[in-house]
N, C-alpha and C positions, 0 to 999 in steps of 0.2 A: 472595560472588556468589550470587544466588538461582538456583533451578532453571530450566533452559531448557525452553521448550515449542515444539513445531512448530505453525505457524499459516499460514493463507492470508489475506492482506489483499486484498480485492476492491475495485476502484475503478471508478466510472463517472464519466467526465469529459465534462461538457457544454460546458465552455469551454476550447477548445484552448489558449488563451493561458496557461493554468495549467501547461502542460507543463514549462516551465523550473523552476517552483517545486516541482513534484512530483519531478522528476529530482534537484533539489538536496537535497530531504529524503531521498530514497532513497539518494543518495550519502553523506549524513551517517551513515546506518545500514548502509552497504554491507557491513560485516564480518558482519552477521547475515543477509544475504540469500542464500538458497540458489539462487533462480532467479526469473525473471519472464517473463510472456507478455503481450503487448499486441495487441489486435485493434481496428482502426478499424471502426466500424459505420456506414458512409457513409449508408445508408438512413435512419438515425435521427439522424445528425449528432453521434454521440458516439463515445468510445473506451472500451474496457474493458481494464483491466489487472489481472492476478492476480499477486501477489507472495508467494512462499513464504519464510518466515523461520523461523529457529531461534534463539530469544532468550528472555530472561527476560520474564515478564508485563509488567513495568513498561516495558520497551523496546518491546514490541509495542504496548502502549497509547499510548506516546508517538508512534510512527510513525503509527498510525491517527488519533490526535487531531490531530497537526500537519497531516496531509493533509486530514482531514475538515473542518478549519477554512477551507480554501480555498474561495472562492466558486465555485459551479458544479461542485464535486467531491463525490461521495458515497463514503464509505469504510466498509466493514464487515469485521469479522474473525471467522474461524472458527478456534478453537483445538483442538488435539488434547488428549486426556486423558492422554497420555504425557509 
């Protein structure tokens, strides 16, 4: 098993109908999720979700990649150096 890293995956969701797909992907990787926070930003018509994960690089990239491929969803990751 490769070394785990702590990361925050930030999502901006412009198409609310993608919520089920996002939740499905996050459930698939649920063992790696430390916590998550979601905030609906009604004035802009978007939602913002931050997901904290403790996982190998490959897994973090897989989560970000799968979610980022969804139409109307932007995903970016910030990884710790530890």
